[in-house]
PDB file as gemmi writes it, atoms N, CA and C in Angstrom:
CRYST1    1.000    1.000    1.000  90.00  90.00  90.00 P 1                      
ATOM      1  N   MET A   1      11.635  -1.422 -16.439  1.00  0.00           N  
ATOM      2  CA  MET A   1      11.192  -1.420 -15.055  1.00  0.00           C  
ATOM      3  C   MET A   1      10.306  -2.631 -14.801  1.00  0.00           C  
ATOM      4  N   GLY A   2      10.620  -3.346 -13.766  1.00  0.00           N  
ATOM      5  CA  GLY A   2       9.807  -4.494 -13.413  1.00  0.00           C  
ATOM      6  C   GLY A   2       8.754  -4.112 -12.395  1.00  0.00           C  
ATOM      7  N   ASN A   3       7.785  -4.989 -12.227  1.00  0.00           N  
ATOM      8  CA  ASN A   3       6.731  -4.745 -11.251  1.00  0.00           C  
ATOM      9  C   ASN A   3       6.928  -5.600 -10.010  1.00  0.00           C  
ATOM     10  N   ARG A   4       8.167  -5.921  -9.687  1.00  0.00           N  
ATOM     11  CA  ARG A   4       8.475  -6.760  -8.545  1.00  0.00           C  
ATOM     12  C   ARG A   4       8.237  -5.977  -7.258  1.00  0.00           C  
ATOM     13  N   THR A   5       7.694  -6.634  -6.268  1.00  0.00           N  
ATOM     14  CA  THR A   5       7.461  -6.039  -4.962  1.00  0.00           C  
ATOM     15  C   THR A   5       8.454  -6.626  -3.973  1.00  0.00           C  
ATOM     16  N   ILE A   6       9.116  -5.781  -3.203  1.00  0.00           N  
ATOM     17  CA  ILE A   6      10.026  -6.230  -2.156  1.00  0.00           C  
ATOM     18  C   ILE A   6       9.184  -6.489  -0.899  1.00  0.00           C  
ATOM     19  N   THR A   7       9.297  -7.681  -0.356  1.00  0.00           N  
ATOM     20  CA  THR A   7       8.508  -8.059   0.817  1.00  0.00           C  
ATOM     21  C   THR A   7       9.389  -8.094   2.077  1.00  0.00           C  
ATOM     22  N   ARG A   8       8.750  -8.283   3.206  1.00  0.00           N  
ATOM     23  CA  ARG A   8       9.479  -8.449   4.471  1.00  0.00           C  
ATOM     24  C   ARG A   8      10.428  -9.637   4.376  1.00  0.00           C  
ATOM     25  N   ALA A   9       9.939 -10.698   3.765  1.00  0.00           N  
ATOM     26  CA  ALA A   9      10.771 -11.903   3.610  1.00  0.00           C  
ATOM     27  C   ALA A   9      11.997 -11.604   2.752  1.00  0.00           C  
ATOM     28  N   ASP A  10      11.839 -10.793   1.705  1.00  0.00           N  
ATOM     29  CA  ASP A  10      12.975 -10.404   0.863  1.00  0.00           C  
ATOM     30  C   ASP A  10      14.000  -9.619   1.669  1.00  0.00           C  
ATOM     31  N   LEU A  11      13.525  -8.694   2.489  1.00  0.00           N  
ATOM     32  CA  LEU A  11      14.438  -7.899   3.328  1.00  0.00           C  
ATOM     33  C   LEU A  11      15.180  -8.802   4.316  1.00  0.00           C  
ATOM     34  N   ALA A  12      14.443  -9.705   4.958  1.00  0.00           N  
ATOM     35  CA  ALA A  12      15.058 -10.617   5.923  1.00  0.00           C  
ATOM     36  C   ALA A  12      16.084 -11.511   5.236  1.00  0.00           C  
ATOM     37  N   GLU A  13      15.779 -11.985   4.043  1.00  0.00           N  
ATOM     38  CA  GLU A  13      16.704 -12.846   3.302  1.00  0.00           C  
ATOM     39  C   GLU A  13      17.979 -12.093   2.951  1.00  0.00           C  
ATOM     40  N   GLU A  14      17.851 -10.831   2.564  1.00  0.00           N  
ATOM     41  CA  GLU A  14      19.032 -10.027   2.221  1.00  0.00           C  
ATOM     42  C   GLU A  14      19.890  -9.773   3.462  1.00  0.00           C  
ATOM     43  N   ILE A  15      19.267  -9.534   4.597  1.00  0.00           N  
ATOM     44  CA  ILE A  15      20.018  -9.367   5.849  1.00  0.00           C  
ATOM     45  C   ILE A  15      20.730 -10.672   6.193  1.00  0.00           C  
ATOM     46  N   TYR A  16      20.038 -11.789   6.021  1.00  0.00           N  
ATOM     47  CA  TYR A  16      20.632 -13.105   6.271  1.00  0.00           C  
ATOM     48  C   TYR A  16      21.890 -13.290   5.419  1.00  0.00           C  
ATOM     49  N   ARG A  17      21.798 -12.947   4.133  1.00  0.00           N  
ATOM     50  CA  ARG A  17      22.940 -13.125   3.224  1.00  0.00           C  
ATOM     51  C   ARG A  17      24.070 -12.144   3.499  1.00  0.00           C  
ATOM     52  N   GLU A  18      23.733 -10.894   3.746  1.00  0.00           N  
ATOM     53  CA  GLU A  18      24.756  -9.851   3.895  1.00  0.00           C  
ATOM     54  C   GLU A  18      25.429  -9.844   5.267  1.00  0.00           C  
ATOM     55  N   LEU A  19      24.651 -10.065   6.317  1.00  0.00           N  
ATOM     56  CA  LEU A  19      25.192  -9.932   7.674  1.00  0.00           C  
ATOM     57  C   LEU A  19      25.487 -11.265   8.349  1.00  0.00           C  
ATOM     58  N   GLY A  20      24.941 -12.335   7.807  1.00  0.00           N  
ATOM     59  CA  GLY A  20      25.218 -13.644   8.390  1.00  0.00           C  
ATOM     60  C   GLY A  20      24.396 -13.959   9.625  1.00  0.00           C  
ATOM     61  N   LEU A  21      23.375 -13.156   9.925  1.00  0.00           N  
ATOM     62  CA  LEU A  21      22.479 -13.499  11.024  1.00  0.00           C  
ATOM     63  C   LEU A  21      21.649 -14.705  10.604  1.00  0.00           C  
ATOM     64  N   SER A  22      21.080 -15.402  11.572  1.00  0.00           N  
ATOM     65  CA  SER A  22      20.212 -16.523  11.221  1.00  0.00           C  
ATOM     66  C   SER A  22      18.958 -15.977  10.537  1.00  0.00           C  
ATOM     67  N   ARG A  23      18.229 -16.841   9.876  1.00  0.00           N  
ATOM     68  CA  ARG A  23      17.003 -16.393   9.198  1.00  0.00           C  
ATOM     69  C   ARG A  23      15.990 -15.868  10.216  1.00  0.00           C  
ATOM     70  N   ASN A  24      15.904 -16.531  11.366  1.00  0.00           N  
ATOM     71  CA  ASN A  24      14.982 -16.072  12.413  1.00  0.00           C  
ATOM     72  C   ASN A  24      15.400 -14.707  12.948  1.00  0.00           C  
ATOM     73  N   GLU A  25      16.688 -14.524  13.194  1.00  0.00           N  
ATOM     74  CA  GLU A  25      17.174 -13.227  13.681  1.00  0.00           C  
ATOM     75  C   GLU A  25      16.955 -12.136  12.639  1.00  0.00           C  
ATOM     76  N   SER A  26      17.179 -12.460  11.382  1.00  0.00           N  
ATOM     77  CA  SER A  26      16.990 -11.491  10.302  1.00  0.00           C  
ATOM     78  C   SER A  26      15.528 -11.074  10.202  1.00  0.00           C  
ATOM     79  N   SER A  27      14.634 -12.050  10.276  1.00  0.00           N  
ATOM     80  CA  SER A  27      13.207 -11.765  10.219  1.00  0.00           C  
ATOM     81  C   SER A  27      12.778 -10.923  11.414  1.00  0.00           C  
ATOM     82  N   SER A  28      13.294 -11.261  12.583  1.00  0.00           N  
ATOM     83  CA  SER A  28      12.979 -10.511  13.800  1.00  0.00           C  
ATOM     84  C   SER A  28      13.477  -9.075  13.702  1.00  0.00           C  
ATOM     85  N   LEU A  29      14.664  -8.879  13.139  1.00  0.00           N  
ATOM     86  CA  LEU A  29      15.223  -7.538  12.975  1.00  0.00           C  
ATOM     87  C   LEU A  29      14.338  -6.688  12.070  1.00  0.00           C  
ATOM     88  N   VAL A  30      13.894  -7.248  10.961  1.00  0.00           N  
ATOM     89  CA  VAL A  30      13.006  -6.518  10.043  1.00  0.00           C  
ATOM     90  C   VAL A  30      11.721  -6.132  10.770  1.00  0.00           C  
ATOM     91  N   GLU A  31      11.143  -7.068  11.503  1.00  0.00           N  
ATOM     92  CA  GLU A  31       9.904  -6.793  12.236  1.00  0.00           C  
ATOM     93  C   GLU A  31      10.102  -5.710  13.289  1.00  0.00           C  
ATOM     94  N   GLN A  32      11.236  -5.732  13.997  1.00  0.00           N  
ATOM     95  CA  GLN A  32      11.509  -4.725  15.020  1.00  0.00           C  
ATOM     96  C   GLN A  32      11.647  -3.334  14.418  1.00  0.00           C  
ATOM     97  N   VAL A  33      12.352  -3.242  13.295  1.00  0.00           N  
ATOM     98  CA  VAL A  33      12.535  -1.945  12.633  1.00  0.00           C  
ATOM     99  C   VAL A  33      11.189  -1.393  12.167  1.00  0.00           C  
ATOM    100  N   LEU A  34      10.398  -2.232  11.498  1.00  0.00           N  
ATOM    101  CA  LEU A  34       9.097  -1.780  11.004  1.00  0.00           C  
ATOM    102  C   LEU A  34       8.154  -1.420  12.148  1.00  0.00           C  
ATOM    103  N   SER A  35       8.216  -2.181  13.228  1.00  0.00           N  
ATOM    104  CA  SER A  35       7.383  -1.896  14.397  1.00  0.00           C  
ATOM    105  C   SER A  35       7.755  -0.552  15.022  1.00  0.00           C  
ATOM    106  N   GLU A  36       9.043  -0.288  15.148  1.00  0.00           N  
ATOM    107  CA  GLU A  36       9.494   0.984  15.722  1.00  0.00           C  
ATOM    108  C   GLU A  36       9.078   2.149  14.832  1.00  0.00           C  
ATOM    109  N   MET A  37       9.201   1.980  13.524  1.00  0.00           N  
ATOM    110  CA  MET A  37       8.781   3.037  12.602  1.00  0.00           C  
ATOM    111  C   MET A  37       7.281   3.293  12.731  1.00  0.00           C  
ATOM    112  N   THR A  38       6.491   2.224  12.789  1.00  0.00           N  
ATOM    113  CA  THR A  38       5.039   2.349  12.913  1.00  0.00           C  
ATOM    114  C   THR A  38       4.662   3.044  14.215  1.00  0.00           C  
ATOM    115  N   ASP A  39       5.274   2.615  15.326  1.00  0.00           N  
ATOM    116  CA  ASP A  39       4.977   3.213  16.628  1.00  0.00           C  
ATOM    117  C   ASP A  39       5.315   4.702  16.646  1.00  0.00           C  
ATOM    118  N   ALA A  40       6.441   5.078  16.057  1.00  0.00           N  
ATOM    119  CA  ALA A  40       6.837   6.486  16.012  1.00  0.00           C  
ATOM    120  C   ALA A  40       5.827   7.307  15.207  1.00  0.00           C  
ATOM    121  N   LEU A  41       5.380   6.763  14.083  1.00  0.00           N  
ATOM    122  CA  LEU A  41       4.393   7.474  13.266  1.00  0.00           C  
ATOM    123  C   LEU A  41       3.072   7.632  14.016  1.00  0.00           C  
ATOM    124  N   ILE A  42       2.648   6.593  14.712  1.00  0.00           N  
ATOM    125  CA  ILE A  42       1.410   6.658  15.491  1.00  0.00           C  
ATOM    126  C   ILE A  42       1.513   7.744  16.561  1.00  0.00           C  
ATOM    127  N   ARG A  43       2.698   7.905  17.151  1.00  0.00           N  
ATOM    128  CA  ARG A  43       2.910   8.951  18.159  1.00  0.00           C  
ATOM    129  C   ARG A  43       2.989  10.349  17.538  1.00  0.00           C  
ATOM    130  N   GLY A  44       2.953  10.423  16.219  1.00  0.00           N  
ATOM    131  CA  GLY A  44       3.003  11.715  15.547  1.00  0.00           C  
ATOM    132  C   GLY A  44       4.403  12.187  15.219  1.00  0.00           C  
ATOM    133  N   GLU A  45       5.385  11.313  15.386  1.00  0.00           N  
ATOM    134  CA  GLU A  45       6.770  11.674  15.088  1.00  0.00           C  
ATOM    135  C   GLU A  45       7.066  11.446  13.608  1.00  0.00           C  
ATOM    136  N   THR A  46       8.077  12.143  13.105  1.00  0.00           N  
ATOM    137  CA  THR A  46       8.548  11.928  11.744  1.00  0.00           C  
ATOM    138  C   THR A  46       9.650  10.885  11.786  1.00  0.00           C  
ATOM    139  N   VAL A  47       9.627   9.952  10.852  1.00  0.00           N  
ATOM    140  CA  VAL A  47      10.670   8.934  10.742  1.00  0.00           C  
ATOM    141  C   VAL A  47      11.567   9.348   9.585  1.00  0.00           C  
ATOM    142  N   LYS A  48      12.822   9.658   9.899  1.00  0.00           N  
ATOM    143  CA  LYS A  48      13.766  10.144   8.901  1.00  0.00           C  
ATOM    144  C   LYS A  48      14.907   9.148   8.765  1.00  0.00           C  
ATOM    145  N   ILE A  49      15.124   8.670   7.548  1.00  0.00           N  
ATOM    146  CA  ILE A  49      16.201   7.732   7.269  1.00  0.00           C  
ATOM    147  C   ILE A  49      17.173   8.441   6.341  1.00  0.00           C  
ATOM    148  N   SER A  50      18.357   8.737   6.863  1.00  0.00           N  
ATOM    149  CA  SER A  50      19.348   9.495   6.121  1.00  0.00           C  
ATOM    150  C   SER A  50      19.640   8.854   4.774  1.00  0.00           C  
ATOM    151  N   SER A  51      19.737   9.667   3.754  1.00  0.00           N  
ATOM    152  CA  SER A  51      20.020   9.263   2.371  1.00  0.00           C  
ATOM    153  C   SER A  51      18.908   8.437   1.745  1.00  0.00           C  
ATOM    154  N   PHE A  52      17.766   8.359   2.412  1.00  0.00           N  
ATOM    155  CA  PHE A  52      16.625   7.632   1.859  1.00  0.00           C  
ATOM    156  C   PHE A  52      15.406   8.547   1.779  1.00  0.00           C  
ATOM    157  N   GLY A  53      14.952   9.047   2.932  1.00  0.00           N  
ATOM    158  CA  GLY A  53      13.802   9.934   2.936  1.00  0.00           C  
ATOM    159  C   GLY A  53      13.147   9.974   4.296  1.00  0.00           C  
ATOM    160  N   SER A  54      11.992  10.628   4.357  1.00  0.00           N  
ATOM    161  CA  SER A  54      11.291  10.746   5.630  1.00  0.00           C  
ATOM    162  C   SER A  54       9.814  10.404   5.451  1.00  0.00           C  
ATOM    163  N   PHE A  55       9.268   9.794   6.498  1.00  0.00           N  
ATOM    164  CA  PHE A  55       7.861   9.430   6.561  1.00  0.00           C  
ATOM    165  C   PHE A  55       7.212  10.291   7.625  1.00  0.00           C  
ATOM    166  N   SER A  56       6.036  10.806   7.341  1.00  0.00           N  
ATOM    167  CA  SER A  56       5.317  11.591   8.339  1.00  0.00           C  
ATOM    168  C   SER A  56       3.820  11.438   8.106  1.00  0.00           C  
ATOM    169  N   LEU A  57       3.046  11.831   9.113  1.00  0.00           N  
ATOM    170  CA  LEU A  57       1.602  11.807   9.000  1.00  0.00           C  
ATOM    171  C   LEU A  57       1.110  13.219   8.740  1.00  0.00           C  
ATOM    172  N   ARG A  58       0.117  13.332   7.903  1.00  0.00           N  
ATOM    173  CA  ARG A  58      -0.492  14.623   7.610  1.00  0.00           C  
ATOM    174  C   ARG A  58      -1.989  14.492   7.881  1.00  0.00           C  
ATOM    175  N   GLN A  59      -2.549  15.495   8.530  1.00  0.00           N  
ATOM    176  CA  GLN A  59      -3.981  15.502   8.817  1.00  0.00           C  
ATOM    177  C   GLN A  59      -4.728  16.106   7.632  1.00  0.00           C  
ATOM    178  N   LYS A  60      -5.724  15.390   7.152  1.00  0.00           N  
ATOM    179  CA  LYS A  60      -6.559  15.906   6.067  1.00  0.00           C  
ATOM    180  C   LYS A  60      -7.941  16.191   6.633  1.00  0.00           C  
ATOM    181  N   GLY A  61      -8.476  17.318   6.269  1.00  0.00           N  
ATOM    182  CA  GLY A  61      -9.783  17.725   6.775  1.00  0.00           C  
ATOM    183  C   GLY A  61     -10.921  17.078   6.012  1.00  0.00           C  
ATOM    184  N   GLU A  62     -12.121  17.283   6.546  1.00  0.00           N  
ATOM    185  CA  GLU A  62     -13.314  16.773   5.880  1.00  0.00           C  
ATOM    186  C   GLU A  62     -13.540  17.559   4.593  1.00  0.00           C  
ATOM    187  N   ARG A  63     -14.036  16.855   3.589  1.00  0.00           N  
ATOM    188  CA  ARG A  63     -14.352  17.521   2.329  1.00  0.00           C  
ATOM    189  C   ARG A  63     -15.461  16.757   1.633  1.00  0.00           C  
ATOM    190  N   ILE A  64     -15.981  17.366   0.605  1.00  0.00           N  
ATOM    191  CA  ILE A  64     -17.029  16.723  -0.180  1.00  0.00           C  
ATOM    192  C   ILE A  64     -16.379  16.082  -1.405  1.00  0.00           C  
ATOM    193  N   GLY A  65     -16.641  14.811  -1.587  1.00  0.00           N  
ATOM    194  CA  GLY A  65     -16.146  14.093  -2.754  1.00  0.00           C  
ATOM    195  C   GLY A  65     -17.305  13.738  -3.664  1.00  0.00           C  
ATOM    196  N   ARG A  66     -16.982  13.154  -4.786  1.00  0.00           N  
ATOM    197  CA  ARG A  66     -18.022  12.789  -5.737  1.00  0.00           C  
ATOM    198  C   ARG A  66     -17.774  11.361  -6.224  1.00  0.00           C  
ATOM    199  N   ASN A  67     -18.811  10.552  -6.200  1.00  0.00           N  
ATOM    200  CA  ASN A  67     -18.724   9.204  -6.738  1.00  0.00           C  
ATOM    201  C   ASN A  67     -18.564   9.337  -8.258  1.00  0.00           C  
ATOM    202  N   PRO A  68     -17.438   8.886  -8.815  1.00  0.00           N  
ATOM    203  CA  PRO A  68     -17.206   9.094 -10.246  1.00  0.00           C  
ATOM    204  C   PRO A  68     -18.192   8.346 -11.147  1.00  0.00           C  
ATOM    205  N   LYS A  69     -18.769   7.280 -10.639  1.00  0.00           N  
ATOM    206  CA  LYS A  69     -19.696   6.494 -11.447  1.00  0.00           C  
ATOM    207  C   LYS A  69     -21.093   7.120 -11.494  1.00  0.00           C  
ATOM    208  N   THR A  70     -21.545   7.595 -10.325  1.00  0.00           N  
ATOM    209  CA  THR A  70     -22.915   8.123 -10.247  1.00  0.00           C  
ATOM    210  C   THR A  70     -22.974   9.635 -10.196  1.00  0.00           C  
ATOM    211  N   GLY A  71     -21.884  10.283  -9.809  1.00  0.00           N  
ATOM    212  CA  GLY A  71     -21.874  11.737  -9.676  1.00  0.00           C  
ATOM    213  C   GLY A  71     -22.458  12.230  -8.364  1.00  0.00           C  
ATOM    214  N   VAL A  72     -22.851  11.320  -7.482  1.00  0.00           N  
ATOM    215  CA  VAL A  72     -23.443  11.689  -6.198  1.00  0.00           C  
ATOM    216  C   VAL A  72     -22.353  12.214  -5.268  1.00  0.00           C  
ATOM    217  N   GLU A  73     -22.645  13.349  -4.615  1.00  0.00           N  
ATOM    218  CA  GLU A  73     -21.701  13.920  -3.657  1.00  0.00           C  
ATOM    219  C   GLU A  73     -21.749  13.132  -2.358  1.00  0.00           C  
ATOM    220  N   VAL A  74     -20.574  12.870  -1.782  1.00  0.00           N  
ATOM    221  CA  VAL A  74     -20.482  12.164  -0.510  1.00  0.00           C  
ATOM    222  C   VAL A  74     -19.440  12.854   0.360  1.00  0.00           C  
ATOM    223  N   PRO A  75     -19.690  12.929   1.678  1.00  0.00           N  
ATOM    224  CA  PRO A  75     -18.679  13.536   2.557  1.00  0.00           C  
ATOM    225  C   PRO A  75     -17.517  12.569   2.779  1.00  0.00           C  
ATOM    226  N   ILE A  76     -16.308  13.098   2.747  1.00  0.00           N  
ATOM    227  CA  ILE A  76     -15.108  12.316   3.055  1.00  0.00           C  
ATOM    228  C   ILE A  76     -14.654  12.772   4.430  1.00  0.00           C  
ATOM    229  N   THR A  77     -14.573  11.830   5.361  1.00  0.00           N  
ATOM    230  CA  THR A  77     -14.279  12.160   6.751  1.00  0.00           C  
ATOM    231  C   THR A  77     -12.833  12.595   6.936  1.00  0.00           C  
ATOM    232  N   PRO A  78     -12.557  13.375   7.989  1.00  0.00           N  
ATOM    233  CA  PRO A  78     -11.165  13.759   8.282  1.00  0.00           C  
ATOM    234  C   PRO A  78     -10.346  12.508   8.588  1.00  0.00           C  
ATOM    235  N   ARG A  79      -9.079  12.531   8.219  1.00  0.00           N  
ATOM    236  CA  ARG A  79      -8.230  11.364   8.447  1.00  0.00           C  
ATOM    237  C   ARG A  79      -6.767  11.772   8.415  1.00  0.00           C  
ATOM    238  N   ARG A  80      -5.935  10.851   8.907  1.00  0.00           N  
ATOM    239  CA  ARG A  80      -4.487  11.037   8.824  1.00  0.00           C  
ATOM    240  C   ARG A  80      -3.978  10.188   7.673  1.00  0.00           C  
ATOM    241  N   VAL A  81      -3.058  10.751   6.896  1.00  0.00           N  
ATOM    242  CA  VAL A  81      -2.480  10.017   5.774  1.00  0.00           C  
ATOM    243  C   VAL A  81      -0.962   9.986   5.920  1.00  0.00           C  
ATOM    244  N   LEU A  82      -0.372   8.904   5.448  1.00  0.00           N  
ATOM    245  CA  LEU A  82       1.072   8.743   5.488  1.00  0.00           C  
ATOM    246  C   LEU A  82       1.688   9.417   4.264  1.00  0.00           C  
ATOM    247  N   VAL A  83       2.733  10.200   4.508  1.00  0.00           N  
ATOM    248  CA  VAL A  83       3.412  10.918   3.430  1.00  0.00           C  
ATOM    249  C   VAL A  83       4.884  10.509   3.445  1.00  0.00           C  
ATOM    250  N   PHE A  84       5.429  10.218   2.261  1.00  0.00           N  
ATOM    251  CA  PHE A  84       6.853   9.912   2.131  1.00  0.00           C  
ATOM    252  C   PHE A  84       7.489  10.968   1.256  1.00  0.00           C  
ATOM    253  N   LYS A  85       8.604  11.522   1.738  1.00  0.00           N  
ATOM    254  CA  LYS A  85       9.365  12.486   0.945  1.00  0.00           C  
ATOM    255  C   LYS A  85      10.761  11.910   0.745  1.00  0.00           C  
ATOM    256  N   ALA A  86      11.099  11.645  -0.504  1.00  0.00           N  
ATOM    257  CA  ALA A  86      12.401  11.063  -0.826  1.00  0.00           C  
ATOM    258  C   ALA A  86      13.504  12.100  -0.625  1.00  0.00           C  
ATOM    259  N   SER A  87      14.675  11.626  -0.168  1.00  0.00           N  
ATOM    260  CA  SER A  87      15.824  12.515  -0.012  1.00  0.00           C  
ATOM    261  C   SER A  87      16.401  12.839  -1.388  1.00  0.00           C  
ATOM    262  N   HIS A  88      17.215  13.879  -1.431  1.00  0.00           N  
ATOM    263  CA  HIS A  88      17.879  14.236  -2.684  1.00  0.00           C  
ATOM    264  C   HIS A  88      18.823  13.121  -3.134  1.00  0.00           C  
ATOM    265  N   VAL A  89      19.445  12.433  -2.185  1.00  0.00           N  
ATOM    266  CA  VAL A  89      20.347  11.330  -2.519  1.00  0.00           C  
ATOM    267  C   VAL A  89      19.574  10.230  -3.237  1.00  0.00           C  
ATOM    268  N   LEU A  90      18.410   9.851  -2.711  1.00  0.00           N  
ATOM    269  CA  LEU A  90      17.594   8.818  -3.340  1.00  0.00           C  
ATOM    270  C   LEU A  90      17.104   9.269  -4.711  1.00  0.00           C  
ATOM    271  N   LYS A  91      16.645  10.508  -4.804  1.00  0.00           N  
ATOM    272  CA  LYS A  91      16.176  11.027  -6.092  1.00  0.00           C  
ATOM    273  C   LYS A  91      17.285  11.004  -7.128  1.00  0.00           C  
ATOM    274  N   ASP A  92      18.485  11.418  -6.722  1.00  0.00           N  
ATOM    275  CA  ASP A  92      19.618  11.404  -7.647  1.00  0.00           C  
ATOM    276  C   ASP A  92      19.947   9.990  -8.098  1.00  0.00           C  
ATOM    277  N   ARG A  93      19.960   9.033  -7.163  1.00  0.00           N  
ATOM    278  CA  ARG A  93      20.263   7.639  -7.517  1.00  0.00           C  
ATOM    279  C   ARG A  93      19.219   7.071  -8.469  1.00  0.00           C  
ATOM    280  N   MET A  94      17.949   7.425  -8.262  1.00  0.00           N  
ATOM    281  CA  MET A  94      16.889   6.944  -9.148  1.00  0.00           C  
ATOM    282  C   MET A  94      17.059   7.502 -10.557  1.00  0.00           C  
ATOM    283  N   ASN A  95      17.676   8.660 -10.664  1.00  0.00           N  
ATOM    284  CA  ASN A  95      17.892   9.302 -11.957  1.00  0.00           C  
ATOM    285  C   ASN A  95      19.288   9.052 -12.511  1.00  0.00           C  
ATOM    286  N   GLY A  96      20.031   8.133 -11.890  1.00  0.00           N  
ATOM    287  CA  GLY A  96      21.343   7.762 -12.394  1.00  0.00           C  
ATOM    288  C   GLY A  96      22.428   8.781 -12.125  1.00  0.00           C  
ATOM    289  N   ILE A  97      22.213   9.649 -11.156  1.00  0.00           N  
ATOM    290  CA  ILE A  97      23.197  10.665 -10.811  1.00  0.00           C  
ATOM    291  C   ILE A  97      23.909  10.222  -9.537  1.00  0.00           C  
ATOM    292  N   GLU A  98      25.222  10.078  -9.611  1.00  0.00           N  
ATOM    293  CA  GLU A  98      25.995   9.699  -8.426  1.00  0.00           C  
ATOM    294  C   GLU A  98      26.297  10.950  -7.617  1.00  0.00           C  
ATOM    295  N   THR A  99      26.021  10.895  -6.319  1.00  0.00           N  
ATOM    296  CA  THR A  99      26.313  12.021  -5.438  1.00  0.00           C  
ATOM    297  C   THR A  99      27.519  11.692  -4.596  1.00  0.00           C  
ATOM    298  N   SER A 100      28.275  12.721  -4.283  1.00  0.00           N  
ATOM    299  CA  SER A 100      29.481  12.522  -3.486  1.00  0.00           C  
ATOM    300  C   SER A 100      29.159  12.428  -2.005  1.00  0.00           C  
ATOM    301  N   SER A 101      28.050  13.012  -1.574  1.00  0.00           N  
ATOM    302  CA  SER A 101      27.693  13.027  -0.165  1.00  0.00           C  
ATOM    303  C   SER A 101      26.605  11.997   0.116  1.00  0.00           C  
ATOM    304  N   GLU A 102      26.946  10.988   0.891  1.00  0.00           N  
ATOM    305  CA  GLU A 102      25.958   9.986   1.295  1.00  0.00           C  
ATOM    306  C   GLU A 102      25.285  10.357   2.607  1.00  0.00           C  
ATOM    307  N   ASN A 103      25.623  11.508   3.173  1.00  0.00           N  
ATOM    308  CA  ASN A 103      25.068  11.929   4.462  1.00  0.00           C  
ATOM    309  C   ASN A 103      24.074  13.054   4.298  1.00  0.00           C  
ATOM    310  N   ASP A 104      23.269  13.032   3.247  1.00  0.00           N  
ATOM    311  CA  ASP A 104      22.249  14.042   3.033  1.00  0.00           C  
ATOM    312  C   ASP A 104      21.194  13.883   4.083  1.00  0.00           C  
ATOM    313  N   ASP A 105      20.858  14.943   4.771  1.00  0.00           N  
ATOM    314  CA  ASP A 105      19.876  14.877   5.846  1.00  0.00           C  
ATOM    315  C   ASP A 105      18.460  15.140   5.373  1.00  0.00           C  
ATOM    316  N   ASP A 106      18.226  15.237   4.110  1.00  0.00           N  
ATOM    317  CA  ASP A 106      16.897  15.553   3.593  1.00  0.00           C  
ATOM    318  C   ASP A 106      16.043  14.333   3.420  1.00  0.00           C  
TER     319      ASP A 106                                                      
END                                                                             
């Protein structure tokens, strides 16, 4: 397993190679998709990508945490966190299992 990170530029380059769009159009497409996903999450909607997974926001309440270095208790404020749940298709592919159905809605 490598520690390579896929960037926006990598996605745009792959779209450029696969679809033949210009580099500017490919970059713009990546930005539009990510922007739409971000806006939907901010509105509280779930973003579901078939055969990949779903992104959603979860509300976490206030709680007491502890500084691991000093042991001092500190309050952790309520916040929203991003949660990703992989689809069964993605999980199977990561484990080397080929699935016959590419239209998994999970």
